[in-house]
C-alpha positions as CSV (number, residue, x, y, z in Angstrom):
1,M,-28.9,-37.8,40.9
2,F,-27.5,-40.6,43.2
3,S,-24.2,-40.7,41.2
4,P,-22.8,-39.0,38.1
5,E,-23.9,-42.0,36.0
6,G,-27.4,-42.1,37.6
7,P,-30.6,-40.5,36.4
8,T,-31.3,-36.8,36.8
9,L,-34.2,-35.5,38.9
10,R,-35.9,-34.6,35.6
11,E,-35.5,-38.2,34.3
12,L,-36.9,-39.6,37.5
13,A,-39.9,-37.3,37.3
14,V,-40.6,-38.4,33.7
15,Q,-40.4,-42.0,34.8
16,A,-42.7,-41.4,37.8
17,L,-45.3,-39.9,35.5
18,S,-45.3,-43.0,33.2
19,S,-46.7,-46.5,33.6
20,V,-44.6,-49.0,35.5
21,E,-43.5,-50.7,32.3
22,H,-42.6,-47.6,30.4
23,G,-41.1,-46.0,33.4
24,Y,-38.6,-48.8,33.7
25,D,-38.0,-48.8,30.0
26,L,-36.8,-45.2,30.5
27,L,-34.8,-45.9,33.6
28,A,-33.1,-49.1,32.4
29,P,-29.9,-47.7,31.1
30,K,-29.1,-46.0,34.4
31,F,-30.9,-48.3,36.8
32,D,-27.7,-50.0,38.1
33,H,-26.5,-46.6,39.3
34,T,-29.4,-46.0,41.6
35,P,-30.2,-47.3,45.1
36,F,-33.1,-49.3,43.7
37,R,-30.8,-52.0,42.5
38,T,-30.4,-54.8,45.1
39,P,-27.0,-54.4,46.8
40,D,-24.4,-57.0,46.1
41,A,-24.2,-57.9,49.8
42,V,-27.8,-59.0,49.8
43,L,-27.3,-61.1,46.6
44,E,-24.2,-62.8,48.0
45,S,-25.9,-63.6,51.3
46,V,-29.0,-65.1,49.6
47,A,-26.7,-67.1,47.3
48,K,-24.8,-68.5,50.3
49,A,-28.1,-69.5,52.1
50,L,-29.5,-71.2,49.0
51,D,-26.3,-73.0,48.2
52,R,-27.0,-75.2,51.3
53,L,-30.4,-76.2,49.8
54,G,-29.2,-77.3,46.4
55,P,-28.2,-78.5,43.9
56,F,-30.6,-77.0,41.5
57,E,-31.0,-77.6,37.8
58,D,-33.2,-74.8,36.4
59,G,-33.7,-71.3,37.9
60,L,-35.9,-68.4,37.2
61,D,-35.2,-64.7,38.2
62,L,-38.7,-63.3,38.6
63,C,-39.0,-59.6,37.7
64,C,-35.3,-59.7,36.9
65,G,-34.8,-56.1,35.9
66,T,-31.2,-55.6,34.7
67,G,-30.3,-59.1,35.9
68,A,-28.8,-58.5,39.4
69,G,-30.0,-62.0,40.4
70,L,-28.2,-63.6,37.5
71,E,-25.0,-64.3,39.4
72,V,-27.0,-65.9,42.2
73,L,-28.7,-68.3,39.9
74,T,-25.7,-69.1,37.7
75,G,-23.8,-70.1,40.8
76,L,-26.6,-72.3,42.0
77,C,-28.2,-73.9,38.8
78,R,-26.4,-76.5,36.7
79,R,-28.6,-76.5,33.5
80,S,-30.4,-73.3,32.8
81,V,-31.2,-69.8,34.1
82,T,-34.0,-67.6,32.9
83,G,-34.7,-64.0,33.6
84,V,-38.3,-62.7,33.1
85,D,-39.5,-59.1,33.2
86,F,-42.2,-57.1,31.5
87,S,-39.9,-54.2,30.7
88,A,-38.2,-54.6,27.3
89,G,-35.7,-51.9,28.3
90,M,-34.6,-53.7,31.4
91,L,-34.3,-57.0,29.6
92,E,-32.2,-55.4,26.9
93,V,-29.8,-54.0,29.5
94,A,-29.7,-57.4,31.3
95,R,-29.0,-59.3,28.1
96,R,-26.4,-56.9,26.8
97,R,-24.5,-56.8,30.1
98,S,-24.6,-60.5,31.0
99,E,-24.4,-62.5,27.8
100,A,-20.6,-62.2,27.5
101,A,-20.1,-63.1,31.2
102,A,-22.5,-66.0,31.0
103,Q,-20.9,-67.3,27.8
104,G,-17.5,-67.1,29.5
105,L,-18.8,-69.0,32.5
106,R,-20.1,-71.8,30.2
107,A,-16.8,-71.9,28.3
108,R,-14.8,-72.2,31.5
109,S,-16.9,-74.5,33.7
110,G,-19.9,-75.7,31.8
111,G,-22.2,-73.2,33.5
112,P,-25.9,-73.0,32.8
113,D,-27.6,-71.7,29.6
114,V,-29.1,-68.3,30.0
115,A,-32.4,-67.0,28.5
116,W,-34.4,-63.8,28.8
117,V,-38.2,-63.8,28.5
118,R,-40.5,-60.8,28.3
119,A,-43.6,-61.6,30.3
120,D,-45.9,-60.3,33.0
121,A,-45.2,-62.1,36.3
122,R,-49.0,-62.3,36.8
123,A,-49.2,-64.5,33.6
124,L,-46.0,-66.6,33.4
125,P,-45.6,-68.8,30.3
126,F,-44.1,-71.7,32.3
127,T,-45.4,-74.9,33.8
128,A,-43.3,-77.1,36.0
129,A,-40.2,-75.7,34.4
130,F,-38.0,-74.7,37.4
131,D,-36.8,-76.1,40.7
132,L,-35.7,-72.6,42.0
133,V,-37.4,-69.2,41.6
134,V,-35.8,-66.1,43.1
135,S,-36.9,-62.4,43.2
136,F,-35.2,-59.3,44.4
137,G,-36.9,-56.0,45.3
138,A,-39.9,-56.3,42.9
139,F,-42.9,-56.9,45.2
140,G,-43.6,-53.3,45.8
141,H,-45.0,-53.2,42.3
142,F,-47.8,-55.5,43.1
143,L,-50.9,-54.5,45.0
144,P,-51.8,-56.8,48.0
145,R,-54.8,-58.1,46.1
146,E,-52.5,-59.3,43.3
147,L,-50.3,-61.5,45.5
148,P,-52.5,-64.6,45.5
149,G,-52.4,-64.6,41.7
150,L,-48.7,-63.9,41.6
151,F,-47.9,-66.7,44.0
152,A,-50.2,-69.1,42.1
153,Q,-48.2,-68.4,38.9
154,V,-44.9,-69.1,40.7
155,H,-46.4,-72.3,42.1
156,T,-47.3,-73.4,38.6
157,A,-43.9,-72.6,37.2
158,L,-42.1,-74.7,39.9
159,R,-41.7,-78.5,39.8
160,P,-42.9,-80.4,42.8
161,G,-40.4,-79.8,45.6
162,G,-39.1,-76.6,43.9
163,R,-38.3,-73.5,46.0
164,F,-39.3,-69.9,45.7
165,A,-36.9,-67.6,47.7
166,F,-36.7,-63.9,48.3
167,P,-35.1,-61.6,51.0
168,V,-37.2,-59.5,53.2
169,L,-35.9,-56.6,55.3
170,A,-37.3,-56.0,58.8
171,P,-39.6,-52.9,58.7
172,P,-38.0,-49.7,60.2
173,R,-39.1,-48.6,63.6
174,P,-41.6,-45.7,63.9
175,T,-38.8,-43.7,65.7
176,S,-36.4,-44.0,62.7
177,A,-36.0,-41.6,59.8
178,A,-36.4,-44.5,57.4
179,F,-39.9,-45.2,58.7
180,W,-41.1,-41.6,58.0
181,M,-39.3,-41.5,54.7
182,L,-41.1,-44.7,53.5
183,L,-44.4,-43.4,54.9
184,G,-43.9,-40.1,53.0
185,F,-43.0,-41.9,49.8
186,D,-46.1,-44.1,50.0
187,A,-48.3,-41.0,50.6
188,V,-46.7,-39.2,47.5
189,M,-47.4,-42.3,45.3
190,R,-51.0,-42.5,46.5
191,V,-51.6,-38.8,45.7
192,R,-49.9,-39.2,42.3
193,N,-52.1,-42.2,41.4
194,A,-55.2,-40.4,42.5
195,V,-54.6,-37.5,40.1
196,W,-52.6,-39.0,37.3
197,R,-53.0,-41.9,34.8
198,P,-51.6,-44.4,34.1
199,P,-50.9,-45.5,37.7
200,F,-47.4,-46.2,38.9
201,V,-47.6,-49.0,41.5
202,M,-44.8,-48.8,44.1
203,Y,-46.0,-49.3,47.6
204,Y,-43.3,-51.1,49.6
205,R,-44.9,-50.6,53.0
206,A,-47.8,-52.8,51.8
207,F,-45.6,-55.9,51.5
208,R,-46.0,-57.2,55.1
209,L,-44.3,-60.4,56.0
210,G,-47.1,-62.0,57.9
211,D,-49.6,-61.4,55.1
212,V,-47.2,-62.6,52.5
213,M,-46.5,-65.9,54.4
214,G,-50.3,-66.5,54.7
215,E,-50.8,-66.0,51.0
216,L,-47.9,-68.3,50.2
217,R,-49.4,-71.0,52.3
218,R,-52.8,-70.5,50.7
219,A,-51.2,-70.9,47.3
220,G,-49.9,-74.4,48.3
221,F,-46.5,-73.6,49.6
222,G,-44.8,-74.7,52.7
223,V,-42.8,-71.8,54.1
224,E,-39.8,-71.3,56.3
225,L,-37.8,-68.2,57.3
226,R,-34.0,-68.2,57.4
227,A,-32.1,-65.4,59.1
228,L,-29.3,-63.9,56.9
229,P,-26.7,-63.4,59.7
230,E,-24.4,-61.1,57.7
231,F,-26.8,-58.3,58.5
232,G,-27.0,-58.7,62.2
233,Q,-29.9,-58.3,64.6
234,R,-32.2,-55.6,65.8
235,A,-32.5,-54.5,69.4
236,D,-35.1,-57.1,70.1
237,N,-32.7,-59.8,68.7
238,S,-34.8,-60.4,65.6
239,P,-32.9,-60.6,62.3
240,R,-32.5,-57.4,60.2
241,V,-32.9,-59.4,57.0
242,R,-34.6,-62.8,56.5
243,L,-34.8,-65.1,53.5
244,V,-38.3,-66.5,52.8
245,V,-38.0,-70.0,51.4
246,A,-41.3,-71.3,50.1
247,H,-41.4,-74.8,48.7
248,R,-44.0,-76.3,46.4
249,E,-45.8,-79.3,48.0
250,T,-49.1,-81.0,47.9
251,G,-50.1,-80.3,51.5
252,L,-49.5,-77.4,54.0
253,T,-46.8,-77.4,56.6
254,P,-46.4,-75.2,59.7
255,V,-44.3,-72.1,59.3
256,R,-40.8,-72.7,60.7
257,K,-38.5,-69.9,62.0
258,A,-34.8,-70.0,62.0
């Protein structure tokens, strides 16, 4: 399915009937051959936007999966890069595929050290350890009620002045096929979780930008939105893709839009 190297329909069905953790352990060897992996164009655009905010010393890829965000961080951070995920399978693929490249980068240009940590994002084992945290495509695996705790964990992991950044796509219009596809997917997941255990949390329509920004501010972040111009604008001139940049600070600041 998706490509000759990607998972079959049967493999996806087995994954969907597992827990999130075990499901991604099963999917890990073929994950990079599915549409679930963050496209390179998004990674490159985020890297370009964050490069203007650096330099950074230590970076964390939150819910790193197979390590798609590694290139973003290794290009931005001078001292260390850490990938954290709760799927051992995903971490093993990330480690196996990136260690040689990371070592080559260090040999050529003194690039950052790279480490991989298995941990739940809701209980991160870090305190004031990073000045940049990024995440790509993982928030659908958290229920809305879990976001305050998740953002509090990121806040604790950052040093004062550190930044937490992630891209957000504009929601599809109700008149588009994408809207009804996502609606149908959410409905299927809710039915699945009502009749089958363990649950598989994957509700991307529940991650609403306005709610997310409010939770970030309540967690002690200042927040700004940056348009990623490579992806153009919608009919109402709003950006198709934005970068949320939350920075750890003592007080709260108004939301700024770019």
